[in-house]
C-alpha positions in Angstrom: -3.6 -7.2 -11.8 -1.2 -8.3 -9.1 -2.1 -7.6 -5.5 0.6 -6.5 -3.1 -0.4 -9.1 -0.6 -3.0 -11.6 -1.8 -2.7 -13.4 1.5 -4.0 -10.3 3.3 -7.2 -10.5 1.4 -7.5 -14.3 2.0 -6.8 -13.9 5.7 -9.3 -11.1 6.0 -12.0 -13.2 4.3 -11.3 -16.2 6.5 -11.7 -14.3 9.7 -15.1 -12.8 8.9 -18.0 -15.3 8.9 -19.6 -14.1 5.6 -19.0 -14.9 2.0 -16.3 -13.0 0.1 -19.0 -11.4 -2.2 -21.1 -10.4 0.8 -18.2 -8.9 2.6 -17.0 -6.9 -0.4 -20.6 -5.6 -1.1 -21.1 -4.6 2.5 -17.7 -2.9 2.7 -18.4 -0.9 -0.5 -21.8 0.1 0.7 -20.3 1.4 4.0 -17.2 3.1 2.7 -17.9 3.8 -1.0 -14.6 2.0 -1.8 -13.9 -1.6 -2.7 -12.1 -3.8 -0.2 -9.2 -4.1 -2.6 -8.9 -0.4 -3.0 -8.7 0.0 0.8 -6.0 -2.7 1.0 -4.0 -0.8 -1.8 -4.4 2.4 0.1 -3.1 0.9 3.3 0.0 -0.6 1.5 0.7 2.8 -0.1 0.3 4.7 3.1 2.8 2.4 4.8 5.2 2.9 1.9 4.9 6.7 2.1 5.6 6.5 5.8 8.6 4.3 5.4 10.0 6.5 2.6 9.8 9.5 4.9 10.8 8.1 8.2 13.5 5.5 7.3 16.5 5.2 5.1 15.4 1.8 3.8 16.1 1.2 0.1 13.3 1.5 -2.3 13.3 -2.3 -2.7 13.0 -2.7 1.1 10.2 -0.2 1.4 8.2 -2.0 -1.2 8.9 -5.4 0.4 8.0 -4.0 3.9 4.8 -2.4 2.5 3.5 -5.8 1.2 4.4 -5.6 -2.5 5.6 -8.8 -4.0 8.0 -7.2 -6.5 9.7 -3.8 -6.7 8.3 -3.4 -10.2 4.7 -3.7 -8.9 5.6 -1.3 -6.1 7.0 1.3 -8.5 4.1 1.1 -11.0 1.4 1.2 -8.3 3.1 4.0 -6.4 3.5 6.1 -9.5 -0.1 5.5 -10.6 -1.5 6.5 -7.1 0.9 9.3 -6.1 2.0 10.7 -9.5 5.7 10.1 -9.0 8.1 7.3 -8.3 9.0 6.3 -4.8 12.5 7.8 -5.3 11.0 11.1 -6.5 8.6 11.2 -3.6 11.4 10.6 -1.1 13.5 13.4 -2.6 10.7 15.9 -2.9 8.9 15.3 0.3 11.4 14.1 2.8 12.9 17.0 4.7 16.4 16.7 6.1 16.5 16.3 9.9 18.0 19.4 11.5 20.5 19.2 14.3 19.6 21.2 17.3 
């Protein structure tokens, strides 16, 4: 499995003075989720926000959300949301009304 930002996990682990295993166990005990699942969620939440609030290309949204490749972005987004980023943008984004 490819992580959208492997460096984020590494940076997180370096800033907390406990072992990786200990941190991941504590995190799961507190939240019920794995640390990696939470990192994925954060990346996907950012992607959804960018899709709705900007006109960035799908490639740029993936890149700005921390995914290494557009293929990984598309696969992970579809797996989590149930539709591609393009479908999500078309179905959810409402046109801005002029007042």
